[in-house]
N, CA, C and O atoms as CSV, one atom per row, in Angstrom:
chain,resi,resn,atom,element,x,y,z
A,1,MET,N,N,0.736,-1.086,-0.108
A,1,MET,CA,C,-0.041,0.115,0.101
A,1,MET,C,C,1.157,1.255,0.029
A,1,MET,O,O,1.034,2.099,-0.859
A,2,VAL,N,N,2.113,1.324,0.753
A,2,VAL,CA,C,2.721,2.615,0.753
A,2,VAL,C,C,3.201,2.864,-0.401
A,2,VAL,O,O,3.183,3.967,-0.946
A,3,ALA,N,N,3.769,1.612,-0.952
A,3,ALA,CA,C,4.433,1.857,-2.730
A,3,ALA,C,C,3.345,2.314,-3.398
A,3,ALA,O,O,3.585,3.462,-3.769
A,4,ILE,N,N,2.271,1.963,-3.724
A,4,ILE,CA,C,0.825,2.570,-4.283
A,4,ILE,C,C,0.307,4.023,-4.010
A,4,ILE,O,O,-0.291,4.778,-4.777
A,5,ALA,N,N,0.789,4.256,-2.402
A,5,ALA,CA,C,0.533,5.668,-2.353
A,5,ALA,C,C,1.386,6.325,-2.733
A,5,ALA,O,O,0.859,7.350,-3.166
A,6,PHE,N,N,2.901,6.398,-2.897
A,6,PHE,CA,C,4.020,6.588,-3.288
A,6,PHE,C,C,3.346,7.491,-4.966
A,6,PHE,O,O,2.948,8.559,-5.433
A,7,ALA,N,N,3.651,5.983,-5.279
A,7,ALA,CA,C,3.451,6.268,-6.893
A,7,ALA,C,C,2.186,7.027,-7.641
A,7,ALA,O,O,2.225,7.841,-8.564
A,8,VAL,N,N,0.945,6.435,-6.864
A,8,VAL,CA,C,0.099,7.492,-7.057
A,8,VAL,C,C,0.349,8.861,-7.219
A,8,VAL,O,O,0.312,9.352,-8.347
A,9,ARG,N,N,0.684,9.761,-5.899
A,9,ARG,CA,C,0.792,10.774,-6.070
A,9,ARG,C,C,2.138,11.297,-6.713
A,9,ARG,O,O,2.170,12.269,-7.468
A,10,LEU,N,N,2.657,10.951,-6.539
A,10,LEU,CA,C,4.451,10.937,-7.750
A,10,LEU,C,C,3.517,11.319,-8.672
A,10,LEU,O,O,3.379,12.481,-9.056
A,11,LEU,N,N,2.940,10.484,-9.002
A,11,LEU,CA,C,2.616,10.461,-10.625
A,11,LEU,C,C,1.158,12.021,-11.034
A,11,LEU,O,O,0.969,12.843,-11.930
A,12,PHE,N,N,0.722,11.757,-10.166
A,12,PHE,CA,C,-0.512,13.183,-10.392
A,12,PHE,C,C,-0.009,14.043,-9.773
A,12,PHE,O,O,-0.871,14.881,-9.507
A,13,ALA,N,N,1.223,14.388,-9.268
A,13,ALA,CA,C,1.837,15.203,-8.995
A,13,ALA,C,C,2.695,15.568,-10.659
A,13,ALA,O,O,2.450,16.565,-11.338
A,14,LEU,N,N,3.246,14.972,-10.859
A,14,LEU,CA,C,3.779,15.060,-12.367
A,14,LEU,C,C,2.815,15.741,-13.363
A,14,LEU,O,O,3.076,16.688,-14.106
A,15,ALA,N,N,2.144,15.357,-13.288
A,15,ALA,CA,C,0.643,15.324,-14.775
A,15,ALA,C,C,0.233,16.528,-14.496
A,15,ALA,O,O,0.256,17.477,-15.280
A,16,MET,N,N,-0.312,16.547,-12.924
A,16,MET,CA,C,-0.556,18.355,-12.704
A,16,MET,C,C,0.714,19.471,-12.817
A,16,MET,O,O,0.523,20.597,-13.276
A,17,HIS,N,N,1.730,19.115,-12.448
A,17,HIS,CA,C,2.661,20.217,-12.588
A,17,HIS,C,C,2.195,21.428,-11.951
A,17,HIS,O,O,1.770,22.224,-12.789
A,18,ILE,N,N,2.131,21.811,-10.855
A,18,ILE,CA,C,1.616,23.088,-10.490
A,18,ILE,C,C,2.857,23.739,-10.167
A,18,ILE,O,O,3.582,23.660,-9.175
A,19,ASP,N,N,2.931,24.374,-11.194
A,19,ASP,CA,C,4.111,25.239,-10.868
A,19,ASP,C,C,4.145,26.428,-10.259
A,19,ASP,O,O,3.711,27.321,-10.986
A,20,VAL,N,N,4.518,26.802,-9.132
A,20,VAL,CA,C,4.443,27.909,-8.394
A,20,VAL,C,C,4.642,28.953,-8.023
A,20,VAL,O,O,4.193,29.862,-7.325
A,21,ARG,N,N,5.994,28.450,-9.071
A,21,ARG,CA,C,7.020,30.138,-9.530
A,21,ARG,C,C,6.809,30.565,-10.610
A,21,ARG,O,O,7.597,31.449,-10.947
A,22,ALA,N,N,5.723,30.190,-11.632
A,22,ALA,CA,C,5.727,30.394,-12.795
A,22,ALA,C,C,4.304,31.730,-12.324
A,22,ALA,O,O,4.070,32.822,-12.843
A,23,ARG,N,N,3.635,31.038,-11.200
A,23,ARG,CA,C,2.436,32.236,-11.373
A,23,ARG,C,C,1.842,32.024,-9.721
A,23,ARG,O,O,1.771,30.968,-9.092
A,24,SER,N,N,1.511,33.211,-9.343
A,24,SER,CA,C,1.312,33.498,-7.573
A,24,SER,C,C,0.143,32.758,-7.264
A,24,SER,O,O,-0.990,32.979,-7.691
A,25,LEU,N,N,0.617,31.580,-6.244
A,25,LEU,CA,C,-0.097,30.774,-5.986
A,25,LEU,C,C,-0.530,30.965,-4.490
A,25,LEU,O,O,-1.092,30.016,-3.941
A,26,ILE,N,N,-0.294,32.205,-3.742
A,26,ILE,CA,C,-0.468,32.371,-2.343
A,26,ILE,C,C,0.366,31.781,-1.623
A,26,ILE,O,O,1.518,32.198,-1.503
A,27,ASP,N,N,-0.058,30.769,-1.057
A,27,ASP,CA,C,0.411,30.171,0.073
A,27,ASP,C,C,1.739,29.832,-0.435
A,27,ASP,O,O,2.881,30.285,-0.372
A,28,MET,N,N,0.939,28.563,-1.118
A,28,MET,CA,C,2.261,27.341,-2.242
A,28,MET,C,C,3.504,28.175,-2.623
A,28,MET,O,O,4.606,27.660,-2.437
A,29,THR,N,N,3.406,29.676,-3.249
A,29,THR,CA,C,4.286,30.388,-3.645
A,29,THR,C,C,5.228,30.533,-2.391
A,29,THR,O,O,6.276,29.907,-2.236
A,30,ILE,N,N,4.697,31.448,-1.527
A,30,ILE,CA,C,5.666,31.965,-0.436
A,30,ILE,C,C,5.873,30.261,0.414
A,30,ILE,O,O,6.942,30.042,0.983
A,31,TYR,N,N,5.268,29.669,0.409
A,31,TYR,CA,C,6.106,28.547,0.934
A,31,TYR,C,C,7.757,28.161,-0.032
A,31,TYR,O,O,8.960,28.268,0.205
A,32,ASP,N,N,7.153,27.824,-0.835
A,32,ASP,CA,C,8.240,28.254,-1.621
A,32,ASP,C,C,9.027,28.352,-2.009
A,32,ASP,O,O,9.720,27.549,-2.634
A,33,ARG,N,N,9.246,29.953,-1.617
A,33,ARG,CA,C,9.885,31.145,-2.054
A,33,ARG,C,C,10.915,31.304,-0.201
A,33,ARG,O,O,12.104,31.606,-0.305
A,34,LEU,N,N,10.452,31.125,0.984
A,34,LEU,CA,C,10.828,30.906,1.635
A,34,LEU,C,C,11.814,29.427,1.774
A,34,LEU,O,O,12.925,29.337,2.298
A,35,ALA,N,N,11.373,28.838,1.419
A,35,ALA,CA,C,12.201,27.596,1.470
A,35,ALA,C,C,13.294,27.832,0.656
A,35,ALA,O,O,14.293,27.791,1.375
A,36,VAL,N,N,13.612,28.074,-0.568
A,36,VAL,CA,C,14.698,28.320,-1.473
A,36,VAL,C,C,15.445,29.463,-0.874
A,36,VAL,O,O,16.653,29.489,-1.108
A,37,ARG,N,N,14.959,30.368,-0.176
A,37,ARG,CA,C,15.634,31.143,0.644
A,37,ARG,C,C,16.879,30.612,1.776
A,37,ARG,O,O,18.105,30.709,1.848
A,38,LEU,N,N,15.634,29.925,2.693
A,38,LEU,CA,C,16.358,29.016,3.263
A,38,LEU,C,C,17.793,28.083,3.191
A,38,LEU,O,O,18.828,27.996,3.852
A,39,ALA,N,N,17.103,27.332,1.767
A,39,ALA,CA,C,18.421,26.401,0.869
A,39,ALA,C,C,19.470,27.391,0.690
A,39,ALA,O,O,20.621,26.954,0.668
A,40,THR,N,N,19.290,28.659,0.555
A,40,THR,CA,C,20.603,29.627,-0.500
A,40,THR,C,C,21.123,30.373,0.775
A,40,THR,O,O,21.782,31.404,0.645
A,41,GLY,N,N,20.813,29.829,2.065
A,41,GLY,CA,C,21.708,30.388,3.048
A,41,GLY,C,C,21.246,32.447,2.887
A,41,GLY,O,O,21.944,33.445,3.063
A,42,ASN,N,N,19.622,32.247,2.444
A,42,ASN,CA,C,19.053,33.842,2.954
A,42,ASN,C,C,18.389,34.203,3.685
A,42,ASN,O,O,17.735,35.245,3.660
A,43,GLY,N,N,18.453,33.089,4.790
A,43,GLY,CA,C,17.684,33.456,5.923
A,43,GLY,C,C,15.765,33.255,5.684
A,43,GLY,O,O,15.253,32.765,4.677
A,44,TYR,N,N,15.115,33.706,6.728
A,44,TYR,CA,C,13.681,33.077,6.830
A,44,TYR,C,C,13.254,34.695,6.714
A,44,TYR,O,O,12.857,35.371,7.663
A,45,THR,N,N,13.446,35.213,5.180
A,45,THR,CA,C,12.860,36.202,4.785
A,45,THR,C,C,12.147,36.165,3.480
A,45,THR,O,O,12.251,35.315,2.597
A,46,GLY,N,N,11.177,37.559,3.517
A,46,GLY,CA,C,10.226,37.531,2.836
A,46,GLY,C,C,10.690,38.123,1.339
A,46,GLY,O,O,11.749,37.708,0.868
A,47,PHE,N,N,9.873,39.114,0.581
A,47,PHE,CA,C,10.469,39.521,-0.784
A,47,PHE,C,C,11.241,40.521,-0.753
A,47,PHE,O,O,11.877,40.981,-1.702
A,48,PHE,N,N,11.207,41.029,0.723
A,48,PHE,CA,C,12.440,42.311,-0.187
A,48,PHE,C,C,13.381,42.229,1.198
A,48,PHE,O,O,13.565,43.050,2.097
A,49,GLY,N,N,13.837,41.029,0.998
A,49,GLY,CA,C,15.146,40.294,1.868
A,49,GLY,C,C,15.154,40.433,4.128
A,49,GLY,O,O,15.854,39.975,5.032
A,50,THR,N,N,14.045,41.245,4.029
A,50,THR,CA,C,13.219,41.287,5.921
A,50,THR,C,C,12.925,39.977,6.490
A,50,THR,O,O,12.308,39.101,5.883
A,51,PRO,N,N,13.375,39.870,7.648
A,51,PRO,CA,C,12.678,39.342,7.936
A,51,PRO,C,C,11.130,38.673,8.263
A,51,PRO,O,O,10.393,39.424,8.901
A,52,VAL,N,N,10.728,37.716,7.995
A,52,VAL,CA,C,9.095,37.189,8.410
A,52,VAL,C,C,8.637,36.279,9.222
A,52,VAL,O,O,8.880,35.086,9.403
A,53,VAL,N,N,7.729,37.272,9.812
A,53,VAL,CA,C,7.186,35.877,10.874
A,53,VAL,C,C,5.806,35.643,10.658
A,53,VAL,O,O,5.281,35.181,11.671
A,54,PHE,N,N,4.986,35.800,9.659
A,54,PHE,CA,C,3.758,35.449,8.875
A,54,PHE,C,C,3.478,34.439,9.347
A,54,PHE,O,O,2.850,34.127,10.358
A,55,PHE,N,N,4.277,33.556,8.089
A,55,PHE,CA,C,4.247,32.493,7.790
A,55,PHE,C,C,4.688,31.407,8.545
A,55,PHE,O,O,5.717,31.807,9.090
A,56,PRO,N,N,4.477,30.244,8.880
A,56,PRO,CA,C,4.782,29.307,10.273
A,56,PRO,C,C,6.011,28.773,9.532
A,56,PRO,O,O,5.862,28.709,8.311
A,57,PRO,N,N,7.202,28.374,10.015
A,57,PRO,CA,C,7.967,27.910,9.971
A,57,PRO,C,C,8.793,26.868,9.238
A,57,PRO,O,O,9.779,26.873,8.501
A,58,GLY,N,N,7.507,25.479,10.046
A,58,GLY,CA,C,7.899,24.589,9.919
A,58,GLY,C,C,7.753,23.571,8.173
A,58,GLY,O,O,8.459,22.675,7.711
A,59,TRP,N,N,6.941,24.027,7.823
A,59,TRP,CA,C,6.709,23.255,6.435
A,59,TRP,C,C,8.059,24.156,5.411
A,59,TRP,O,O,8.983,23.346,5.330
A,60,PRO,N,N,8.339,25.102,4.869
A,60,PRO,CA,C,9.265,25.798,4.570
A,60,PRO,C,C,10.435,25.599,5.521
A,60,PRO,O,O,11.441,25.835,4.852
A,61,ALA,N,N,10.758,25.300,6.672
A,61,ALA,CA,C,12.086,24.607,6.828
A,61,ALA,C,C,12.582,23.294,6.466
A,61,ALA,O,O,13.710,22.825,6.312
A,62,ILE,N,N,11.303,22.804,6.370
A,62,ILE,CA,C,11.559,21.100,6.168
A,62,ILE,C,C,11.617,21.344,4.696
A,62,ILE,O,O,12.752,21.071,4.305
A,63,LEU,N,N,10.952,21.693,3.859
A,63,LEU,CA,C,11.262,22.178,2.578
A,63,LEU,C,C,12.700,22.654,2.039
A,63,LEU,O,O,13.225,22.103,1.071
A,64,GLY,N,N,13.292,23.710,2.730
A,64,GLY,CA,C,14.606,24.037,2.460
A,64,GLY,C,C,15.249,23.194,2.759
A,64,GLY,O,O,15.958,22.792,1.836
A,65,GLY,N,N,15.427,22.366,4.250
A,65,GLY,CA,C,16.329,21.433,4.121
A,65,GLY,C,C,16.311,19.977,2.948
A,65,GLY,O,O,17.020,18.978,3.070
A,66,LEU,N,N,15.626,20.151,2.204
A,66,LEU,CA,C,15.286,18.992,1.481
A,66,LEU,C,C,15.580,19.820,-0.210
A,66,LEU,O,O,15.659,19.164,-1.248
A,67,TYR,N,N,15.692,21.182,-0.155
A,67,TYR,CA,C,16.331,22.031,-1.434
A,67,TYR,C,C,17.614,22.114,-1.178
A,67,TYR,O,O,18.460,22.308,-2.052
A,68,TRP,N,N,17.802,22.006,-0.242
A,68,TRP,CA,C,19.268,22.318,0.497
A,68,TRP,C,C,20.885,21.226,-0.016
A,68,TRP,O,O,22.035,21.409,-0.416
A,69,ILE,N,N,19.968,20.112,0.340
A,69,ILE,CA,C,20.263,18.840,-0.093
A,69,ILE,C,C,19.931,18.448,-1.646
A,69,ILE,O,O,20.861,17.893,-2.231
A,70,PHE,N,N,18.849,18.639,-2.319
A,70,PHE,CA,C,18.404,17.800,-3.673
A,70,PHE,C,C,18.708,18.819,-4.686
A,70,PHE,O,O,19.033,18.408,-5.800
A,71,GLY,N,N,18.658,19.953,-4.498
A,71,GLY,CA,C,18.373,21.256,-5.073
A,71,GLY,C,C,17.107,21.866,-5.119
A,71,GLY,O,O,16.285,21.403,-4.328
A,72,THR,N,N,16.721,22.841,-5.886
A,72,THR,CA,C,15.543,23.802,-5.484
A,72,THR,C,C,14.312,23.437,-6.570
A,72,THR,O,O,13.314,24.118,-6.806
A,73,SER,N,N,14.603,22.470,-7.009
A,73,SER,CA,C,13.787,21.756,-8.333
A,73,SER,C,C,12.502,21.386,-7.551
A,73,SER,O,O,12.430,20.702,-6.530
A,74,LEU,N,N,11.210,22.154,-8.448
A,74,LEU,CA,C,9.702,21.619,-7.807
A,74,LEU,C,C,9.741,19.923,-7.456
A,74,LEU,O,O,9.209,19.222,-6.595
A,75,LEU,N,N,10.488,19.721,-8.384
A,75,LEU,CA,C,10.588,17.887,-8.353
A,75,LEU,C,C,10.953,17.531,-7.065
A,75,LEU,O,O,10.300,16.610,-6.573
A,76,VAL,N,N,12.033,18.141,-6.241
A,76,VAL,CA,C,11.909,17.856,-4.706
A,76,VAL,C,C,10.755,18.164,-4.075
A,76,VAL,O,O,10.443,17.123,-3.498
A,77,ALA,N,N,9.891,19.038,-3.836
A,77,ALA,CA,C,8.908,19.280,-3.191
A,77,ALA,C,C,7.602,17.893,-3.504
A,77,ALA,O,O,6.889,17.250,-2.733
A,78,TRP,N,N,7.718,17.891,-4.522
A,78,TRP,CA,C,6.422,17.146,-5.283
A,78,TRP,C,C,6.933,15.962,-4.701
A,78,TRP,O,O,6.036,15.381,-4.090
A,79,THR,N,N,8.110,15.329,-4.644
A,79,THR,CA,C,8.254,13.745,-4.095
A,79,THR,C,C,8.133,13.662,-2.747
A,79,THR,O,O,7.582,12.689,-2.231
A,80,ALA,N,N,8.718,14.843,-1.908
A,80,ALA,CA,C,7.941,15.360,-0.882
A,80,ALA,C,C,7.150,14.694,-0.130
A,80,ALA,O,O,7.434,13.843,0.712
A,81,ASN,N,N,5.899,15.194,-0.524
A,81,ASN,CA,C,5.251,14.968,-0.639
A,81,ASN,C,C,4.407,13.779,-0.802
A,81,ASN,O,O,3.512,13.334,-0.083
A,82,ALA,N,N,4.823,13.429,-1.744
A,82,ALA,CA,C,4.742,11.326,-2.155
A,82,ALA,C,C,5.134,10.779,-1.372
A,82,ALA,O,O,4.391,9.959,-0.834
A,83,VAL,N,N,6.538,10.943,-0.880
A,83,VAL,CA,C,7.155,10.036,0.336
A,83,VAL,C,C,5.906,10.539,1.549
A,83,VAL,O,O,5.205,9.639,2.012
A,84,PHE,N,N,5.691,11.864,1.983
A,84,PHE,CA,C,4.903,12.333,3.149
A,84,PHE,C,C,3.720,11.305,3.033
A,84,PHE,O,O,3.571,10.382,3.834
A,85,GLY,N,N,2.864,11.558,1.927
A,85,GLY,CA,C,1.586,10.940,1.688
A,85,GLY,C,C,1.942,9.360,1.799
A,85,GLY,O,O,1.260,8.786,2.648
A,86,ALA,N,N,2.936,8.490,1.064
A,86,ALA,CA,C,2.990,7.171,1.326
A,86,ALA,C,C,3.306,6.575,3.335
A,86,ALA,O,O,3.095,5.490,3.876
A,87,LEU,N,N,3.800,7.738,3.821
A,87,LEU,CA,C,3.970,7.787,4.919
A,87,LEU,C,C,3.119,7.473,5.857
A,87,LEU,O,O,3.166,6.565,6.687
A,88,THR,N,N,2.188,8.438,5.632
A,88,THR,CA,C,0.992,9.078,6.523
A,88,THR,C,C,0.020,7.456,6.051
A,88,THR,O,O,-0.938,7.165,6.767
A,89,CYS,N,N,0.337,6.637,4.989
A,89,CYS,CA,C,-0.364,5.702,5.044
A,89,CYS,C,C,0.082,4.394,5.385
A,89,CYS,O,O,-0.530,3.330,5.477
A,90,LEU,N,N,1.528,4.759,5.587
A,90,LEU,CA,C,1.952,3.263,6.722
A,90,LEU,C,C,1.018,3.522,8.056
A,90,LEU,O,O,0.049,2.792,8.260
A,91,PHE,N,N,1.306,4.440,8.823
A,91,PHE,CA,C,1.250,5.444,9.665
A,91,PHE,C,C,-0.282,4.762,10.492
A,91,PHE,O,O,-0.487,4.260,11.598
A,92,LEU,N,N,-1.197,5.084,9.221
A,92,LEU,CA,C,-2.502,4.437,9.409
A,92,LEU,C,C,-2.506,3.328,9.506
A,92,LEU,O,O,-3.181,2.921,10.451
A,93,TYR,N,N,-1.861,2.343,8.717
A,93,TYR,CA,C,-1.646,0.678,8.673
A,93,TYR,C,C,-1.493,0.674,10.077
A,93,TYR,O,O,-2.221,0.349,11.015
A,94,LEU,N,N,-0.032,1.247,9.936
A,94,LEU,CA,C,0.151,0.457,12.096
A,94,LEU,C,C,-0.939,0.657,13.306
A,94,LEU,O,O,-1.308,-0.108,14.198
A,95,THR,N,N,-1.283,1.932,12.985
A,95,THR,CA,C,-2.536,2.402,13.818
A,95,THR,C,C,-3.450,1.799,13.625
A,95,THR,O,O,-3.939,1.333,14.655
A,96,ALA,N,N,-3.973,1.557,12.694
A,96,ALA,CA,C,-5.448,0.549,12.743
A,96,ALA,C,C,-5.244,-0.490,12.721
A,96,ALA,O,O,-6.292,-1.047,13.049
A,97,ALA,N,N,-4.079,-1.599,12.419
A,97,ALA,CA,C,-3.987,-3.000,12.467
A,97,ALA,C,C,-3.947,-3.051,13.937
A,97,ALA,O,O,-4.773,-3.761,14.511
A,98,ARG,N,N,-2.827,-2.184,14.812
A,98,ARG,CA,C,-2.580,-2.429,15.838
A,98,ARG,C,C,-4.020,-2.588,16.994
A,98,ARG,O,O,-4.206,-3.354,17.939
A,99,SER,N,N,-4.991,-1.326,16.313
A,99,SER,CA,C,-6.382,-1.007,17.481
A,99,SER,C,C,-7.627,-1.909,16.807
A,99,SER,O,O,-8.559,-2.303,17.509
A,100,PHE,N,N,-7.522,-2.266,15.000
A,100,PHE,CA,C,-8.763,-3.261,15.258
A,100,PHE,C,C,-7.908,-4.409,14.343
A,100,PHE,O,O,-8.799,-5.102,13.853
A,101,GLY,N,N,-6.968,-4.787,14.014
A,101,GLY,CA,C,-6.640,-6.017,13.435
A,101,GLY,C,C,-5.943,-5.523,12.166
A,101,GLY,O,O,-5.871,-4.354,11.788
A,102,ARG,N,N,-5.345,-6.824,11.458
A,102,ARG,CA,C,-4.486,-6.318,10.021
A,102,ARG,C,C,-5.143,-6.420,9.116
A,102,ARG,O,O,-4.544,-6.123,8.082
A,103,GLY,N,N,-6.110,-6.702,8.987
A,103,GLY,CA,C,-7.305,-6.595,7.722
A,103,GLY,C,C,-7.793,-5.272,8.020
A,103,GLY,O,O,-7.647,-4.482,7.087
A,104,ILE,N,N,-8.347,-4.800,9.086
A,104,ILE,CA,C,-8.702,-3.471,8.867
A,104,ILE,C,C,-7.556,-2.049,8.702
A,104,ILE,O,O,-7.826,-0.889,8.391
A,105,GLY,N,N,-6.135,-2.715,9.066
A,105,GLY,CA,C,-5.319,-1.835,8.989
A,105,GLY,C,C,-5.067,-1.935,7.532
A,105,GLY,O,O,-4.771,-0.853,7.025
A,106,LEU,N,N,-5.115,-3.235,6.498
A,106,LEU,CA,C,-4.914,-2.686,5.248
A,106,LEU,C,C,-6.015,-2.188,4.463
A,106,LEU,O,O,-5.693,-1.586,3.438
A,107,ALA,N,N,-7.510,-2.329,4.772
A,107,ALA,CA,C,-8.278,-1.516,4.227
A,107,ALA,C,C,-8.113,-0.096,3.939
A,107,ALA,O,O,-8.150,0.431,2.827
A,108,ALA,N,N,-7.885,0.581,5.312
A,108,ALA,CA,C,-7.688,1.755,6.097
A,108,ALA,C,C,-6.662,2.401,4.808
A,108,ALA,O,O,-6.938,3.165,3.883
A,109,ALA,N,N,-5.175,1.622,5.266
A,109,ALA,CA,C,-3.823,2.267,4.273
A,109,ALA,C,C,-5.066,2.240,2.507
A,109,ALA,O,O,-5.397,3.234,1.860
A,110,GLY,N,N,-5.348,1.158,2.295
A,110,GLY,CA,C,-6.020,1.069,1.047
A,110,GLY,C,C,-6.478,2.649,0.647
A,110,GLY,O,O,-5.851,3.634,0.257
A,111,ILE,N,N,-7.698,2.412,0.904
A,111,ILE,CA,C,-8.569,3.396,0.660
A,111,ILE,C,C,-7.802,4.815,0.841
A,111,ILE,O,O,-8.113,5.763,0.120
A,112,LEU,N,N,-7.023,4.903,1.599
A,112,LEU,CA,C,-5.959,6.608,2.026
A,112,LEU,C,C,-5.576,6.441,0.435
A,112,LEU,O,O,-5.968,7.068,-0.549
A,113,ALA,N,N,-4.592,5.272,0.583
A,113,ALA,CA,C,-3.426,5.290,-0.670
A,113,ALA,C,C,-4.310,6.078,-1.937
A,113,ALA,O,O,-3.630,6.891,-2.564
A,114,ILE,N,N,-5.298,5.975,-2.244
A,114,ILE,CA,C,-5.751,6.494,-3.362
A,114,ILE,C,C,-6.941,6.894,-2.940
A,114,ILE,O,O,-8.013,6.658,-3.497
A,115,PHE,N,N,-6.779,7.464,-2.016
A,115,PHE,CA,C,-7.876,9.113,-1.860
A,115,PHE,C,C,-7.994,9.706,-2.278
A,115,PHE,O,O,-6.923,10.300,-2.402
A,116,PRO,N,N,-9.091,10.389,-2.998
A,116,PRO,CA,C,-8.695,11.441,-3.983
A,116,PRO,C,C,-7.992,13.099,-3.822
A,116,PRO,O,O,-7.226,13.866,-4.406
A,117,SER,N,N,-8.824,13.010,-2.642
A,117,SER,CA,C,-8.546,14.515,-1.754
A,117,SER,C,C,-7.002,14.506,-1.268
A,117,SER,O,O,-6.338,15.533,-1.413
A,118,ASN,N,N,-6.455,13.397,-0.717
A,118,ASN,CA,C,-4.997,13.087,-0.422
A,118,ASN,C,C,-4.383,12.816,-0.999
A,118,ASN,O,O,-3.242,12.625,-0.578
A,119,VAL,N,N,-4.667,12.621,-2.261
A,119,VAL,CA,C,-3.975,12.297,-3.473
A,119,VAL,C,C,-3.156,13.566,-3.772
A,119,VAL,O,O,-1.985,13.912,-3.618
A,120,PHE,N,N,-4.742,14.327,-4.467
A,120,PHE,CA,C,-4.618,15.746,-4.868
A,120,PHE,C,C,-3.855,16.723,-4.337
A,120,PHE,O,O,-3.442,17.568,-5.132
A,121,PHE,N,N,-3.455,16.868,-2.797
A,121,PHE,CA,C,-2.287,17.766,-2.061
A,121,PHE,C,C,-0.915,17.408,-2.853
A,121,PHE,O,O,-0.132,18.294,-3.196
A,122,ALA,N,N,-0.749,16.368,-3.050
A,122,ALA,CA,C,0.549,15.861,-3.250
A,122,ALA,C,C,1.248,16.478,-4.633
A,122,ALA,O,O,2.323,16.214,-5.172
A,123,ALA,N,N,0.151,17.440,-4.990
A,123,ALA,CA,C,0.614,18.436,-6.269
A,123,ALA,C,C,1.323,19.671,-5.867
A,123,ALA,O,O,2.230,20.261,-6.454
A,124,ALA,N,N,0.472,20.065,-4.263
A,124,ALA,CA,C,0.510,21.546,-4.110
A,124,ALA,C,C,1.829,21.259,-3.037
A,124,ALA,O,O,2.276,20.273,-2.450
A,125,THR,N,N,2.205,22.835,-3.147
A,125,THR,CA,C,3.653,22.426,-2.243
A,125,THR,C,C,2.844,23.359,-0.701
A,125,THR,O,O,3.037,24.515,-0.325
A,126,LEU,N,N,2.175,22.560,-0.271
A,126,LEU,CA,C,1.514,23.126,0.571
A,126,LEU,C,C,1.777,22.230,2.347
A,126,LEU,O,O,1.948,21.040,2.083
A,127,SER,N,N,1.833,22.395,3.549
A,127,SER,CA,C,2.081,22.258,4.609
A,127,SER,C,C,1.376,20.653,5.227
A,127,SER,O,O,1.977,19.838,5.927
A,128,GLU,N,N,0.297,20.571,4.840
A,128,GLU,CA,C,-1.143,19.925,4.687
A,128,GLU,C,C,0.057,18.136,4.812
A,128,GLU,O,O,0.277,17.566,5.881
A,129,VAL,N,N,0.340,17.887,4.090
A,129,VAL,CA,C,0.585,16.467,3.938
A,129,VAL,C,C,1.833,16.088,4.190
A,129,VAL,O,O,2.177,14.991,3.749
A,130,ALA,N,N,2.915,16.992,5.043
A,130,ALA,CA,C,3.870,16.645,6.005
A,130,ALA,C,C,3.042,16.828,7.407
A,130,ALA,O,O,3.302,15.981,8.261
A,131,PHE,N,N,2.225,17.676,7.698
A,131,PHE,CA,C,1.674,17.597,9.079
A,131,PHE,C,C,0.258,16.357,9.391
A,131,PHE,O,O,-0.243,15.990,10.455
A,132,GLY,N,N,-0.087,15.928,7.785
A,132,GLY,CA,C,-1.136,14.635,8.429
A,132,GLY,C,C,-0.004,13.784,8.316
A,132,GLY,O,O,-0.361,13.103,9.278
A,133,ALA,N,N,0.941,13.297,8.004
A,133,ALA,CA,C,1.896,12.650,8.061
A,133,ALA,C,C,2.164,12.684,9.482
A,133,ALA,O,O,1.625,11.731,10.045
A,134,LEU,N,N,2.771,13.404,10.217
A,134,LEU,CA,C,3.042,13.573,11.780
A,134,LEU,C,C,2.100,13.448,12.433
A,134,LEU,O,O,2.088,12.883,13.526
A,135,LEU,N,N,1.090,13.984,11.845
A,135,LEU,CA,C,-0.594,13.946,12.829
A,135,LEU,C,C,-0.219,12.154,13.537
A,135,LEU,O,O,0.042,11.719,14.659
A,136,VAL,N,N,-0.371,11.586,12.247
A,136,VAL,CA,C,-0.792,9.754,11.713
A,136,VAL,C,C,0.163,9.629,12.829
A,136,VAL,O,O,-0.356,9.401,13.921
A,137,ALA,N,N,1.503,9.732,12.789
A,137,ALA,CA,C,2.655,8.921,12.932
A,137,ALA,C,C,2.310,9.003,14.870
A,137,ALA,O,O,2.196,8.015,15.595
A,138,VAL,N,N,2.203,10.554,15.335
A,138,VAL,CA,C,1.990,10.942,16.805
A,138,VAL,C,C,0.708,9.897,17.381
A,138,VAL,O,O,0.719,9.323,18.470
A,139,LEU,N,N,-0.362,9.824,16.362
A,139,LEU,CA,C,-1.764,9.099,16.728
A,139,LEU,C,C,-0.992,7.823,17.129
A,139,LEU,O,O,-1.140,7.368,18.263
A,140,TYR,N,N,0.065,7.057,15.973
A,140,TYR,CA,C,0.050,5.625,16.255
A,140,TYR,C,C,1.306,5.650,17.398
A,140,TYR,O,O,1.489,4.644,18.084
A,141,LEU,N,N,2.046,6.689,17.544
A,141,LEU,CA,C,2.792,6.222,19.078
A,141,LEU,C,C,1.854,6.680,20.552
A,141,LEU,O,O,2.237,6.598,21.719
A,142,VAL,N,N,0.770,7.084,20.129
A,142,VAL,CA,C,-0.636,6.868,21.111
A,142,VAL,C,C,-0.862,5.844,21.323
A,142,VAL,O,O,-0.442,5.318,22.353
A,143,VAL,N,N,-1.546,5.239,20.503
A,143,VAL,CA,C,-1.842,3.618,20.241
A,143,VAL,C,C,-1.093,3.013,20.260
A,143,VAL,O,O,-1.442,1.834,20.197
A,144,ARG,N,N,0.554,3.273,20.359
A,144,ARG,CA,C,1.361,1.555,20.790
A,144,ARG,C,C,1.567,2.315,22.695
A,144,ARG,O,O,2.080,1.631,23.581
């Protein structure tokens, strides 16, 4: 299920090819620009190079670290979203299997692997996918 979730999300993101650098898409564009500025050593600064506190730093920091390691291509962001989406399926399976049995865990992970709204977010440079993975990981730790 994890591999299916990853493949579906990455293929969808590549097919949609939402270029947040070619047009302004508000939050997505700002998160991407903040991440690029972090990755290139310019700090958590806004459009004019001054420090910014309006947007939470979590997702730009994660994305900025990935940009620093792998380069600032949007493919890095889409792949990160596909990985986080796949991890969400894994943690959901682990949580449901531990709570309700292996069959329910597989069913839950299978549904999430192809759930449209969850797949659609893989193409967006937003924090929701990473947050969802972290939330379900914490839920698993609580259940465990």
